C-alpha positions as CSV (number, residue, x, y, z in Angstrom):
1,M,42.8,-35.0,17.5
2,I,42.8,-38.6,16.8
3,E,46.1,-40.2,15.2
4,Y,45.7,-42.5,11.6
5,K,48.8,-44.0,10.3
6,G,51.0,-41.6,11.7
7,Y,49.5,-38.4,11.2
8,L,47.0,-36.3,13.6
9,M,43.8,-35.7,12.1
10,L,40.6,-33.3,13.0
11,G,37.6,-33.4,11.8
12,T,35.6,-29.8,12.7
13,A,32.2,-28.6,11.3
14,L,31.7,-25.1,10.2
15,M,28.3,-23.5,10.5
16,V,27.0,-22.4,6.4
17,H,25.3,-19.3,8.5
18,A,23.4,-17.9,10.9
19,N,20.1,-18.8,10.0
20,S,21.1,-22.0,8.3
21,P,20.4,-25.6,10.1
22,D,23.3,-26.9,7.8
23,W,27.1,-27.8,9.0
24,R,30.0,-28.3,6.6
25,A,32.5,-31.2,7.1
26,L,36.2,-30.1,7.3
27,G,39.3,-32.2,8.0
28,T,42.6,-31.1,9.2
29,V,45.8,-32.9,8.9
30,Y,48.8,-32.5,11.0
31,T,52.4,-34.2,11.2
32,K,54.7,-33.9,14.0
33,T,58.4,-33.0,13.3
34,P,61.3,-35.0,14.4
35,Q,61.5,-31.6,17.2
36,G,57.9,-32.5,18.4
37,S,56.8,-29.5,16.6
38,I,53.0,-30.0,15.0
39,V,52.7,-29.0,11.5
40,K,49.4,-28.7,9.6
41,V,49.3,-30.9,6.5
42,G,46.4,-30.2,4.4
43,C,42.5,-29.2,5.1
44,V,40.0,-30.5,3.1
45,G,36.1,-29.2,3.5
46,G,33.3,-31.7,2.3
47,P,29.7,-31.4,2.1
48,L,26.6,-30.2,4.1
49,F,25.0,-32.3,7.2
50,T,22.1,-31.3,9.5
51,T,23.9,-32.2,12.3
52,K,27.3,-30.9,13.5
53,E,27.7,-34.4,15.2
54,A,27.3,-35.7,11.5
55,A,30.0,-33.3,10.0
56,E,32.5,-33.6,12.2
57,R,32.4,-37.4,11.4
58,H,32.5,-36.9,8.2
59,G,35.6,-35.2,8.6
60,L,37.4,-37.3,9.6
61,V,36.7,-39.4,6.8
62,L,38.0,-36.4,5.0
63,C,41.1,-36.8,7.1
64,Q,41.7,-40.5,6.3
65,E,41.1,-40.2,2.2
66,L,43.7,-36.9,2.3
67,I,46.5,-39.2,4.7
68,E,45.9,-42.5,2.0
69,K,46.6,-40.1,-0.9
70,K,49.6,-38.8,0.2
71,L,50.9,-41.9,1.6
72,E,50.3,-43.2,-2.2
73,E,52.1,-40.3,-3.3
74,A,55.1,-40.8,-0.8
75,Q,55.0,-44.5,-2.3
76,D,54.8,-43.4,-6.0
77,H,57.8,-41.3,-5.2
78,G,59.8,-43.1,-3.3
């Protein structure tokens, strides 16, 4: 997991199916509660890639986009 603007993010890849060379990019964002627990904030899926590593890297990009959106929403409502 990587920290970004106070959130934790994880980029992962999901094999499309056993006979496919393609991987789907996935990003999951977490936050820490004041009590120290880690809670999932959101998960987002992305495009397909031909390598697992590329999909995982793009998963982090998806996480950053989700975090930026959440920060904007918090600013608009705050």
